[in-house]
C-alpha positions as a printed NumPy array, in Angstrom:
array([[ 18.23 ,  -7.349, -47.576],
       [ 18.931,  -8.929, -44.496],
       [ 16.199,  -7.154, -42.572],
       [ 12.906,  -9.022, -40.634],
       [ 10.063,  -6.208, -41.293],
       [  6.854,  -6.314, -38.702],
       [  4.041,  -4.064, -39.688],
       [  1.263,  -3.697, -37.501],
       [ -2.389,  -1.106, -38.892],
       [ -5.034,  -0.013, -37.847],
       [ -8.151,  -1.649, -40.427],
       [ -8.818,  -0.737, -43.352],
       [ -5.241,   1.12 , -44.117],
       [ -4.322,  -1.296, -46.427],
       [ -1.551,  -2.691, -43.761],
       [ -1.791,  -6.457, -45.132],
       [ -1.463,  -5.697, -48.842],
       [  1.709,  -3.352, -47.798],
       [  3.184,  -6.655, -46.719],
       [  2.177,  -8.885, -49.266],
       [  3.538,  -5.777, -52.026],
       [  6.993,  -5.412, -49.715],
       [  7.609,  -9.638, -49.082],
       [  6.744,  -9.514, -52.319],
       [  9.184,  -7.018, -53.775],
       [ 12.011,  -8.331, -51.521],
       [ 11.141, -11.846, -52.67 ],
       [ 11.788, -12.759, -48.666],
       [  8.733, -14.797, -46.657],
       [  5.432, -12.995, -45.867],
       [  3.151, -14.773, -42.571],
       [  0.121, -13.408, -41.463],
       [ -2.424, -15.182, -40.64 ],
       [ -0.675, -18.905, -42.833],
       [  0.896, -18.087, -39.017],
       [ -2.221, -19.194, -37.674],
       [ -2.236, -22.673, -39.109],
       [  2.126, -22.278, -38.646],
       [  1.33 , -22.043, -34.195],
       [ -1.904, -24.262, -34.898],
       [ -0.001, -27.362, -35.827],
       [  2.462, -26.15 , -33.337],
       [  0.549, -26.57 , -30.261],
       [ -1.853, -28.576, -31.762],
       [ -4.566, -26.329, -30.384],
       [ -8.144, -26.36 , -32.373],
       [ -6.816, -23.906, -35.207],
       [-10.224, -21.964, -34.919],
       [ -8.97 , -21.183, -31.307],
       [ -6.12 , -19.328, -32.378],
       [ -8.458, -16.829, -35.28 ],
       [-10.565, -15.79 , -32.283],
       [ -7.972, -14.439, -30.308],
       [ -7.808, -11.128, -30.819],
       [-11.591, -10.968, -32.491],
       [-11.981, -11.657, -28.673],
       [-10.214,  -8.501, -27.135],
       [-13.685,  -6.585, -26.759],
       [-13.14 ,  -3.77 , -24.121],
       [ -9.709,  -3.587, -22.144],
       [-11.581,  -4.94 , -18.243],
       [-13.291,  -7.376, -20.369],
       [-10.405,  -8.628, -22.407],
       [ -8.007,  -9.252, -19.16 ],
       [-10.768, -10.868, -17.721],
       [-11.526, -13.387, -20.126],
       [ -7.399, -13.773, -20.818],
       [ -7.557, -15.827, -16.967],
       [-10.379, -18.227, -18.405],
       [-10.455, -20.397, -20.66 ],
       [-13.816, -21.59 , -23.089],
       [-15.57 , -23.089, -20.094],
       [-15.005, -21.247, -17.56 ],
       [-11.977, -22.512, -15.658],
       [ -9.04 , -20.923, -15.006],
       [ -6.376, -23.932, -14.871],
       [ -6.186, -26.094, -17.795],
       [ -4.699, -29.148, -17.695],
       [ -1.446, -29.352, -16.185],
       [ -1.147, -25.616, -16.718],
       [ -1.591, -22.846, -14.777],
       [ -1.819, -20.19 , -17.885],
       [ -5.126, -19.55 , -19.944],
       [ -6.038, -20.8  , -23.342],
       [ -5.557, -18.024, -24.884],
       [ -2.248, -17.519, -23.079],
       [ -1.354, -20.085, -23.801],
       [ -1.911, -19.676, -27.723],
       [ -0.093, -16.411, -27.537],
       [  2.388, -18.084, -26.035],
       [  2.57 , -20.486, -29.343],
       [  2.194, -17.897, -31.7  ],
       [  5.306, -15.93 , -30.136],
       [  7.299, -19.343, -30.593],
       [  6.778, -19.598, -34.148],
       [  7.22 , -15.855, -34.982],
       [ 10.247, -16.196, -33.358],
       [ 11.595, -19.636, -34.948],
       [ 10.628, -17.775, -38.336],
       [ 12.203, -14.542, -37.494],
       [ 15.549, -16.723, -37.068],
       [ 15.377, -18.065, -40.987],
       [ 16.251, -15.331, -42.588],
       [ 14.181, -11.896, -43.439],
       [ 11.111, -11.234, -43.622],
       [  7.541, -10.281, -43.32 ],
       [  4.616,  -9.908, -40.167],
       [  1.607,  -8.341, -40.29 ],
       [  0.513,  -8.291, -36.609],
       [  0.379, -10.519, -33.999],
       [  1.849,  -8.574, -31.399],
       [  5.405,  -9.388, -33.868],
       [  6.797,  -6.194, -33.293],
       [  6.949,  -7.062, -29.387],
       [  7.65 , -10.659, -30.125],
       [ 11.228,  -9.841, -31.622],
       [ 11.33 ,  -6.44 , -29.5  ],
       [ 14.777,  -8.176, -29.054],
       [ 15.879,  -8.761, -31.789],
       [ 18.987,  -6.386, -34.075],
       [ 17.58 ,  -7.413, -37.883],
       [ 14.036,  -5.884, -37.093],
       [ 12.385,  -3.317, -38.741],
       [  8.565,  -1.782, -37.38 ],
       [  6.349,  -0.108, -38.836],
       [  2.71 ,   0.781, -38.241],
       [  0.712,   1.86 , -41.646],
       [ -2.242,   4.063, -40.614],
       [ -4.214,   6.117, -42.721],
       [ -7.456,   8.642, -42.384],
       [-10.775,   7.091, -41.551],
       [-12.385,   8.669, -44.501],
       [-10.284,   6.426, -46.97 ],
       [-10.617,   4.055, -44.628],
       [-14.06 ,   3.493, -44.754],
       [-14.165,   3.797, -48.34 ],
       [-11.499,   0.448, -48.238],
       [-13.793,  -1.914, -45.676],
       [-17.063,  -0.539, -47.587],
       [-15.218,  -1.572, -51.3  ],
       [-13.057,  -4.667, -50.024],
       [-14.645,  -6.416, -47.443],
       [-17.798,  -5.391, -48.146],
       [-18.851,  -3.796, -45.042],
       [-22.45 ,  -2.057, -44.889],
       [-21.943,   2.154, -45.723],
       [-23.749,   2.42 , -42.517],
       [-21.528,   0.279, -39.949],
       [-18.023,   0.719, -41.786],
       [-17.203,   3.103, -39.319],
       [-18.31 ,   1.596, -35.702],
       [-17.28 ,  -1.814, -36.921],
       [-13.553,  -0.138, -38.094],
       [-13.188,   1.604, -34.78 ],
       [-14.486,  -1.418, -32.833],
       [-11.437,  -3.664, -35.676],
       [ -9.041,  -1.061, -34.127],
       [-10.369,  -1.199, -30.369],
       [ -9.393,  -5.444, -30.742],
       [ -6.216,  -5.373, -31.95 ],
       [ -5.039,  -2.054, -29.433],
       [ -6.471,  -4.002, -26.342],
       [ -5.56 ,  -7.586, -27.558],
       [ -1.287,  -5.959, -28.136],
       [ -2.278,  -3.694, -25.363],
       [ -2.849,  -7.273, -22.749],
       [  0.567,  -9.193, -24.398],
       [  2.865,  -6.512, -24.784],
       [  4.413,  -3.572, -22.287],
       [  4.274,  -1.011, -24.362],
       [  0.633,   0.261, -25.993],
       [ -0.571,  -0.258, -29.795],
       [ -0.356,   2.706, -32.119],
       [  2.1  ,   4.497, -30.425],
       [  5.2  ,   5.882, -31.795],
       [  7.959,   5.   , -29.901],
       [  7.239,   1.119, -30.586],
       [  8.005,   1.772, -34.828],
       [ 10.971,   2.779, -36.856],
       [  8.558,   3.827, -39.349],
       [  5.137,   5.07 , -39.662],
       [  3.424,   5.626, -43.233],
       [ -0.035,   7.587, -43.647],
       [ -0.896,   4.886, -46.784],
       [ -3.664,   7.287, -47.949],
       [ -1.432,   9.993, -47.582],
       [  1.594,   8.255, -49.97 ],
       [ -0.617,   5.225, -51.754],
       [ -0.402,   1.487, -50.974],
       [  2.476,   1.243, -53.664],
       [  4.747,   4.057, -52.26 ],
       [  4.311,   3.057, -49.089],
       [  5.987,  -0.079, -50.34 ],
       [  9.227,   1.821, -51.771],
       [  9.428,   4.327, -48.1  ],
       [  9.826,   1.05 , -46.202],
       [ 12.686,  -0.807, -49.067],
       [ 13.717,   3.087, -49.5  ],
       [ 14.626,   2.993, -45.033],
       [ 15.756,  -0.818, -44.848],
       [ 18.577,   0.737, -47.346],
       [ 19.215,   3.501, -45.602],
       [ 19.19 ,   1.589, -42.122],
       [ 21.25 ,  -0.995, -43.63 ],
       [ 24.085,   1.128, -44.892],
       [ 24.769,   2.907, -41.368],
       [ 24.996,  -0.541, -39.754],
       [ 27.682,  -1.502, -42.35 ],
       [ 29.458,   2.136, -42.821]])
C-alpha cells in the first residue's frame, strides 16, 4: 500500500478507532495526538498549547478573533506577526508534511487533508454517523452524562468545523474535500476499515494500469 490516508471525523463516530485499526491492518504508522507531541518537540511550544488549539474554536467569529491574539491578548509575539495559534498550526502542518514524506501512514484530524491537498498519493476519508449512535458511544466510551451527551457532541463538531474552516480554504465535512465518506453506524468500524482498504486497492490498481 503506497497511499497516505487522512481521516476527518465527527465526534463519537469512531473515526480515531477506524484510523488505528486501518494502520494496524496495513502495517503503517498511525498519527493522532502523538502528532501534537512531535510538533511540540519540533517547535518548542508548550504541548498543552497544541492540545488547546482546536478546543478554542467554539464559534467562528470568536475563533477568528482569538486567532489574532496570543494568550496574553497581544497581537504580536516577539519578532513575528503571527498569533500563537497560527504558529502552532504552521508547526503542526510541518510535522504532518514531514511524516507524509516518510511514507504511507494514517493521520487523524489536524486539518491533515488540507495540509496534504497537493500530494498525489493521499486519500482523504470522512467518517460520520447518526447522532443517536454517536450519543451512545460518547456515553459508553467517553463517559459523557446522558442528559448532556448530544449537546457536547454538537459542540465538539462545531469546534472541529470552526478550526478547519479558519485554517483551510474548504469547509469541514463537505463532500468534495474527501475521496471517501463512510457512515460508521451503518457499516460498523471493522467493515469501515475494509471499505477504506478496498477503495485504496481500487485506486492503486487504476493508477498502475
